[in-house]
Backbone as CSV, one residue per row, in Angstrom:
resi,resn,N_x,N_y,N_z,CA_x,CA_y,CA_z,C_x,C_y,C_z
1,ASP,249.633,-53.950,191.354,251.183,-54.838,191.563,251.795,-53.798,192.574
2,LEU,252.313,-54.303,193.771,253.228,-53.033,194.553,254.603,-53.081,194.145
3,GLY,255.465,-54.306,193.566,256.632,-53.678,193.191,256.332,-52.232,192.085
4,SER,255.521,-52.833,191.171,255.741,-51.647,190.120,254.698,-50.179,190.498
5,TRP,254.364,-50.172,191.548,253.579,-49.087,192.297,255.098,-48.261,193.440
6,LEU,255.737,-49.315,193.837,256.928,-48.757,194.609,257.704,-47.841,193.353
7,GLU,258.022,-48.509,192.584,259.048,-48.102,191.436,258.514,-46.774,190.818
8,ARG,257.028,-46.478,190.718,256.256,-45.470,189.888,256.289,-44.488,191.156
9,SER,256.419,-44.706,192.708,256.515,-43.940,193.536,258.131,-43.186,193.676
10,ARG,258.990,-44.024,193.575,260.425,-43.501,193.445,261.068,-42.792,192.310
11,VAL,259.827,-42.518,191.038,260.248,-41.586,190.162,260.322,-40.167,190.770
12,PRO,259.273,-39.528,191.176,259.357,-38.460,191.918,260.524,-38.070,192.254
13,LEU,261.094,-39.110,193.298,262.222,-38.656,194.168,262.979,-38.384,193.403
14,ASP,263.535,-39.337,192.425,264.469,-39.064,191.740,264.548,-38.016,190.969
15,ASN,263.474,-37.463,190.382,263.509,-36.437,189.446,263.715,-34.843,190.542
16,THR,262.872,-35.040,191.492,263.332,-34.485,192.757,264.881,-34.097,193.054
17,GLN,265.194,-34.935,193.069,266.897,-35.289,193.225,267.894,-34.564,192.303
18,ASN,267.377,-34.992,191.016,268.180,-33.987,189.591,267.546,-32.805,189.685
19,ILE,266.541,-32.357,189.788,266.628,-30.749,190.051,267.243,-30.253,190.952
20,ILE,267.420,-31.035,192.164,268.042,-30.041,193.355,269.542,-29.998,192.881
21,TYR,269.939,-31.174,192.185,271.375,-30.993,191.940,271.500,-30.240,190.942
22,ASP,270.769,-30.066,189.819,271.113,-29.077,188.421,271.025,-28.034,189.722
23,ALA,270.219,-27.366,190.128,270.079,-26.293,190.750,271.106,-25.847,191.607
24,ALA,271.660,-26.618,192.545,273.096,-26.854,193.271,274.068,-26.104,192.379
25,SER,274.334,-27.241,191.375,274.901,-27.105,190.446,275.143,-25.725,189.764
26,GLU,274.007,-25.126,189.260,273.851,-23.809,188.429,273.995,-22.595,189.732
27,ALA,273.430,-22.869,190.809,273.861,-21.620,191.545,275.487,-21.535,191.965
28,SER,276.010,-22.777,192.532,277.294,-22.768,192.582,277.831,-22.351,191.245
29,ALA,277.791,-22.538,190.334,278.176,-21.669,188.985,278.009,-20.327,189.039
30,ILE,277.076,-19.570,189.572,276.726,-18.466,189.659,276.999,-17.268,190.548
31,PHE,277.535,-18.313,192.022,278.400,-18.042,192.794,279.728,-17.900,193.287
32,SER,280.086,-18.606,192.067,281.703,-18.892,191.834,282.184,-17.762,191.040
33,ASP,281.593,-17.272,190.532,281.788,-15.833,189.767,281.069,-14.428,190.220
34,THR,281.080,-14.278,191.474,280.887,-13.156,191.991,281.720,-12.407,192.852
35,SER,283.187,-12.883,192.729,284.414,-11.971,193.181,284.438,-10.515,192.652
36,TYR,283.562,-10.602,191.401,283.548,-9.131,190.622,283.101,-8.190,191.432
37,VAL,282.552,-8.410,192.348,281.243,-7.480,193.268,282.830,-6.746,193.915
38,LYS,283.932,-7.201,194.396,284.576,-6.881,195.559,286.173,-5.907,194.408
39,THR,286.244,-7.067,193.585,287.203,-6.235,192.548,286.469,-5.216,191.652
40,THR,284.830,-4.511,191.527,284.861,-3.979,190.609,284.484,-2.803,191.612
41,ALA,284.139,-2.697,192.765,284.310,-1.912,193.717,285.292,-1.297,194.224
42,LEU,286.408,-1.988,194.575,287.493,-1.648,194.610,288.263,-0.754,193.479
43,SER,287.777,-1.131,192.027,288.469,-0.764,190.846,287.638,0.603,191.105
44,ILE,286.740,1.101,191.186,285.822,2.372,191.227,286.779,3.055,192.711
45,VAL,287.115,2.833,193.367,287.721,3.527,194.384,289.104,3.725,194.000
46,ALA,289.722,2.578,193.282,290.983,2.972,192.929,290.805,4.182,191.837
47,SER,289.774,4.201,190.870,289.554,5.165,189.780,289.386,6.506,190.391
48,PHE,288.918,6.999,191.436,288.514,7.713,192.433,289.988,8.375,192.478
49,THR,291.103,7.387,193.413,292.545,7.761,193.946,293.201,8.343,192.580
50,ASN,293.084,7.135,191.882,294.073,7.906,190.484,293.668,9.127,189.405
51,TYR,292.105,9.933,189.908,291.535,10.753,189.712,292.215,11.877,190.283
52,ALA,292.455,11.390,191.886,293.164,12.739,192.684,294.456,12.695,191.847
53,THR,295.417,11.677,191.634,296.600,11.773,191.608,296.624,12.555,190.433
54,ILE,296.078,11.975,189.448,296.523,12.913,187.983,295.929,14.427,187.804
55,HIS,294.823,14.664,188.773,294.447,15.532,188.618,294.958,16.834,190.095
56,LEU,295.786,16.444,190.493,295.841,16.782,192.100,296.650,18.117,191.824
57,ASP,297.517,18.489,190.933,297.356,20.221,190.709,296.604,21.154,190.669
58,GLY,295.010,20.887,189.555,294.440,21.299,189.758,293.538,21.286,191.191
59,LEU,293.425,20.433,191.769,292.957,19.996,192.920,293.461,21.349,194.359
60,VAL,294.742,20.886,193.714,296.095,21.933,194.807,295.921,23.641,194.477
61,GLU,295.346,23.939,193.312,295.016,25.325,193.021,293.705,25.558,193.213
62,SER,292.732,24.987,193.078,291.277,25.269,193.530,290.980,25.304,195.047
63,ASN,292.018,24.657,195.488,291.955,24.470,197.038,290.857,23.411,197.433
64,ALA,290.979,22.287,196.764,289.628,21.235,196.604,290.309,20.295,197.139
65,GLN,291.736,20.122,197.129,292.038,18.692,197.547,291.779,18.002,198.873
66,ASP,291.188,18.851,199.967,291.004,18.548,201.227,289.406,17.902,200.879
67,ASN,288.721,18.806,200.004,287.402,18.449,200.195,287.233,17.332,198.879
68,PHE,288.161,16.731,198.307,288.140,15.656,197.239,288.412,14.437,198.165
69,ALA,289.461,14.846,199.456,290.045,13.745,200.285,289.285,13.659,200.905
70,SER,288.512,14.242,201.222,287.027,14.191,202.566,286.312,13.430,201.868
71,ALA,285.455,13.389,200.424,284.895,12.938,199.670,285.008,11.521,199.205
72,LEU,286.783,11.417,198.788,286.990,9.886,198.727,286.839,8.980,199.801
73,ASP,287.494,9.128,201.178,287.171,9.005,202.160,286.090,8.286,202.828
74,GLY,285.053,9.456,202.532,283.480,9.108,202.867,283.169,7.908,202.059
75,PHE,283.406,8.349,200.633,282.947,7.166,199.762,283.504,5.885,200.268
76,ASN,284.750,5.719,200.421,285.567,4.672,201.059,284.475,3.755,202.225
77,ASP,284.306,4.927,202.941,283.670,4.591,204.273,282.095,3.792,203.950
78,GLN,281.495,4.329,203.283,280.203,4.164,202.512,280.355,2.505,201.613
79,VAL,281.132,2.673,200.622,281.469,1.735,199.555,281.884,0.373,200.344
80,GLN,282.549,0.271,201.193,283.559,-0.799,201.877,282.633,-1.700,202.427
81,PRO,281.902,-1.274,203.569,280.836,-1.942,204.244,279.738,-2.752,203.091
82,PHE,279.483,-1.564,202.063,278.198,-2.150,201.405,278.965,-3.802,200.741
83,VAL,279.978,-3.119,200.216,280.694,-4.301,199.334,280.868,-5.632,200.337
84,ASP,281.324,-5.211,201.837,281.344,-6.521,202.904,280.252,-7.002,202.608
85,GLU,279.314,-6.478,202.905,277.595,-7.538,203.092,277.600,-8.092,201.959
86,VAL,277.610,-7.170,200.962,277.391,-8.139,199.950,278.011,-9.587,199.402
87,GLU,279.307,-9.322,199.499,280.140,-10.257,199.726,279.918,-11.897,200.663
88,GLU,279.436,-11.257,201.624,279.178,-11.990,202.794,277.544,-12.783,202.816
89,MET,277.079,-12.044,202.305,275.501,-12.456,201.528,275.507,-13.508,200.776
90,LEU,276.734,-13.313,199.721,276.671,-14.332,198.739,277.175,-15.580,199.178
91,ASP,278.094,-15.302,200.013,278.912,-16.413,200.900,278.078,-17.338,201.525
92,VAL,277.346,-16.366,202.350,276.146,-17.471,203.489,275.325,-18.082,202.959
93,LEU,274.651,-17.321,201.250,273.662,-18.311,200.405,274.306,-19.215,199.584
94,GLU,275.769,-19.313,199.252,276.395,-20.504,198.924,276.588,-21.522,200.121
95,THR,276.996,-21.056,201.099,277.306,-22.081,202.107,275.970,-22.867,202.689
96,ASP,275.161,-21.625,202.637,273.254,-22.385,203.052,272.813,-23.280,201.952
97,LEU,272.897,-22.558,200.514,272.856,-23.539,200.004,273.485,-25.252,199.778
98,ILE,274.746,-25.266,199.743,275.363,-26.324,199.682,274.976,-27.127,200.961
99,ASP,275.006,-26.708,202.014,274.706,-27.334,203.061,273.557,-28.228,202.875
100,ASN,272.131,-27.097,202.647,270.779,-27.974,202.517,270.797,-28.878,201.548
101,VAL,271.808,-28.229,200.319,271.384,-29.466,199.272,271.999,-31.055,199.679
102,ASP,273.041,-30.650,200.540,273.588,-32.298,200.954,272.611,-32.657,202.038
103,MET,271.654,-32.087,202.514,270.773,-32.366,203.671,269.537,-33.002,203.051
104,ILE,268.808,-32.218,202.243,267.755,-32.482,200.894,268.471,-33.662,200.204
105,GLN,269.530,-34.323,199.733,269.879,-35.306,198.913,269.779,-36.319,199.546
106,ALA,270.221,-36.079,201.112,270.593,-37.101,202.054,269.380,-37.983,202.348
107,SER,268.081,-36.858,202.563,266.492,-37.471,202.860,266.256,-38.289,201.819
108,ILE,266.775,-37.774,200.295,265.829,-38.285,199.107,266.693,-39.649,199.267
109,VAL,267.764,-39.685,199.338,268.619,-41.195,199.033,267.880,-41.750,200.309
110,SER,268.052,-41.407,201.406,267.303,-42.207,202.572,265.566,-42.805,201.953
111,ALA,264.992,-41.761,201.346,263.748,-42.558,200.887,263.557,-43.439,199.773
112,VAL,264.778,-43.057,199.145,264.654,-44.039,197.691,265.211,-45.183,198.293
113,ASP,266.406,-45.461,199.541,266.613,-46.684,199.843,265.580,-47.253,200.628
114,GLN,264.876,-46.821,201.626,263.681,-47.202,202.034,262.444,-48.032,200.981
115,ILE,262.457,-47.346,200.035,261.412,-47.760,199.129,262.431,-48.962,198.306
116,ASP,263.473,-48.972,197.815,264.131,-49.856,197.707,264.185,-51.518,198.486
117,SER,264.186,-50.822,199.535,264.091,-52.051,200.720,262.689,-52.709,200.823
118,ILE,261.820,-51.920,200.881,260.502,-52.449,200.540,260.093,-53.272,199.355
119,ASN,260.839,-52.666,198.526,260.782,-53.425,197.155,261.141,-54.995,197.301
120,GLY,262.780,-54.781,197.475,263.196,-56.413,198.013,262.458,-57.093,198.769
121,GLN,262.332,-56.483,200.088,261.272,-57.358,200.906,260.196,-57.820,200.042
122,THR,259.221,-57.028,199.571,258.396,-57.570,198.927,258.257,-58.531,197.814
123,THR,259.417,-58.058,197.268,259.786,-59.553,196.098,260.258,-60.673,196.602
124,ALA,260.926,-60.359,197.617,261.434,-61.357,198.486,259.829,-62.637,198.957
125,TRP,259.301,-61.709,199.689,257.889,-62.481,200.566,257.040,-63.169,199.074
126,GLN,256.877,-62.143,197.634,256.540,-62.696,196.463,257.002,-64.107,196.040
127,ASN,258.440,-64.067,196.061,258.925,-65.272,195.537,258.655,-66.721,196.739
128,GLU,258.568,-66.337,197.827,258.348,-67.120,198.659,256.808,-67.727,198.718
129,VAL,255.947,-67.074,198.412,254.518,-67.111,198.215,254.826,-68.067,197.105
130,HIS,255.250,-67.584,195.795,255.479,-68.504,194.537,255.899,-70.032,194.632
131,LYS,257.132,-70.348,196.019,257.883,-71.174,196.315,256.417,-72.215,196.656
132,VAL,255.879,-71.413,197.852,254.955,-72.268,198.450,253.538,-73.104,197.764
133,GLU,253.311,-71.749,196.735,252.390,-72.296,195.648,253.127,-73.332,195.144
134,GLY,253.931,-73.358,194.627,254.650,-74.499,193.753,254.666,-75.832,194.611
135,GLN,255.115,-75.777,195.534,255.016,-77.135,196.385,253.576,-77.396,196.743
136,GLU,252.749,-76.879,197.204,251.203,-76.902,196.895,250.498,-77.793,195.972
137,TYR,251.092,-76.896,194.408,250.694,-77.544,193.440,251.343,-78.867,192.723
138,SER,252.442,-79.060,193.538,252.764,-80.431,193.147,252.113,-81.579,193.618
139,ILE,251.579,-81.211,195.078,250.798,-82.236,195.794,249.270,-82.272,195.810
140,ARG,248.839,-81.139,194.864,247.377,-80.610,194.520,246.866,-82.158,194.315
141,THR,247.164,-82.932,193.100,246.883,-83.976,192.938,246.234,-85.005,193.576
142,TYR,247.282,-85.165,194.610,247.210,-86.304,195.499,246.232,-85.895,196.621
143,ARG,246.194,-84.871,196.851,245.081,-84.021,197.844,243.698,-84.299,197.114
144,LYS,243.822,-84.177,195.759,242.280,-84.483,195.248,242.057,-85.944,195.287
145,ILE,242.487,-86.714,195.032,242.829,-88.130,194.944,242.243,-88.831,196.386
146,GLY,243.071,-87.966,197.577,242.718,-88.690,198.476,241.161,-88.202,199.094
147,VAL,240.893,-86.738,198.923,239.752,-86.619,198.869,238.684,-87.395,198.236
148,MET,239.004,-87.572,197.099,237.931,-88.859,195.704,237.921,-90.002,197.027
149,LEU,239.053,-90.050,197.253,238.837,-91.663,198.130,238.069,-91.750,199.057
150,LEU,238.180,-90.656,200.150,237.673,-90.330,201.142,235.557,-90.493,200.637
151,PHE,235.804,-89.996,199.859,234.085,-89.427,199.312,233.898,-91.311,198.583
152,LEU,234.488,-91.547,198.094,234.291,-93.062,197.246,234.311,-94.270,198.652
153,THR,235.193,-93.923,199.361,235.081,-95.036,200.705,233.508,-94.977,201.284
154,GLY,233.010,-93.746,201.782,232.014,-93.019,202.032,230.914,-93.869,201.941
155,ILE,230.770,-93.865,199.885,229.885,-94.314,199.218,229.506,-95.705,199.311
156,VAL,230.992,-96.185,199.457,230.957,-97.853,199.665,230.367,-98.047,201.112
157,ILE,230.926,-97.852,201.870,230.332,-98.019,203.029,229.069,-98.051,203.082
158,THR,228.236,-96.865,202.442,226.958,-96.621,202.566,226.265,-97.451,201.660
159,PHE,226.801,-97.700,200.489,226.293,-99.155,199.827,226.052,-100.289,200.410
160,ALA,227.468,-100.453,201.315,227.338,-101.660,201.968,226.026,-101.838,202.958
161,GLY,225.876,-100.841,203.907,225.131,-100.529,204.725,223.687,-100.587,203.880
162,SER,223.385,-100.338,202.936,222.246,-100.788,202.356,222.102,-101.677,201.794
163,ILE,222.728,-102.444,201.195,222.955,-103.974,200.963,222.528,-104.605,202.188
164,GLY,222.824,-104.217,203.289,223.021,-104.924,204.534,221.237,-105.033,205.126
165,ILE,221.073,-103.766,204.937,219.689,-103.333,205.349,218.604,-104.290,204.341
166,PHE,218.689,-103.730,203.121,217.456,-104.851,202.359,217.569,-106.217,202.331
167,THR,218.941,-106.689,202.603,219.009,-107.841,202.705,218.546,-108.741,204.096
168,SER,218.739,-107.828,205.317,218.069,-108.114,206.727,216.775,-108.700,206.468
169,LYS,216.290,-108.181,205.471,214.382,-108.844,205.363,214.394,-110.062,204.691
170,THR,215.812,-110.589,203.908,215.783,-112.165,203.196,216.426,-112.832,204.003
171,LYS,216.413,-113.788,203.653,216.962,-114.774,204.115,218.420,-115.404,203.857
172,CYS,218.764,-114.315,203.234,220.328,-114.050,202.800,221.274,-113.576,203.906
173,LYS,221.695,-113.984,205.050,221.813,-113.682,206.313,223.734,-113.746,206.179
174,PRO,224.822,-113.818,205.649,225.772,-113.118,205.748,225.712,-112.080,205.321
175,LEU,225.253,-111.653,204.294,224.892,-110.375,203.830,224.532,-108.983,205.090
176,HIS,223.389,-109.906,205.772,223.404,-109.239,206.968,224.168,-108.335,207.872
177,LYS,225.404,-109.093,207.988,226.742,-108.816,208.369,227.218,-107.345,207.906
178,LEU,226.641,-107.170,207.064,227.377,-105.835,206.444,226.850,-104.928,206.762
179,ILE,225.781,-104.825,207.690,225.139,-103.540,208.438,226.432,-103.254,210.031
180,ASN,226.527,-104.348,210.442,227.765,-104.376,211.332,229.055,-103.593,211.166
181,VAL,229.415,-104.407,209.888,230.957,-103.922,209.210,230.620,-102.143,208.805
182,ALA,229.788,-101.637,208.073,229.420,-100.535,208.038,229.382,-99.341,209.227
183,GLY,228.468,-99.904,209.887,228.344,-99.416,211.420,229.641,-98.934,212.138
184,ILE,230.623,-100.230,212.014,231.689,-99.763,212.699,232.782,-98.539,212.075
185,LEU,232.362,-99.187,210.415,233.369,-98.023,209.754,232.630,-96.598,209.941
């Protein structure tokens, strides 16, 4: 049955749609909690700055303040671009995932809609066939009677012609006229 086949062919699409939706939801939940990347990196930089502030006297006495400041600047220069790149990569992944999920979901919805449309059209055609079959069924008896009447008429005419042929050899001339009647019919 085409309708059941169409319904069965819709199941994988529905399952795929649910999987994609669930995956997008889980990924969004993961991406929504990625602000820790930047805040943690900034906390580490702040810890170095706090270290310099707390131990400023020791750094000054050991004449290491310039070296520490240069190391802190170097750390900032290397960490900040890395943090920005990671944060940008996570943002791009999230944006691309959401955009592609919408596109995939729209494609699946379109395919499901087409299956539903075909299923509806097939059901309409099937209903029309059943309607015509019902009309044919209601006149089927009359058609059979008509065919039987034609068959019986042929038999009667053949029988009448045969009687006319057999009586043509006898003296019963009125029955001889049955050959002419059978010939006309």
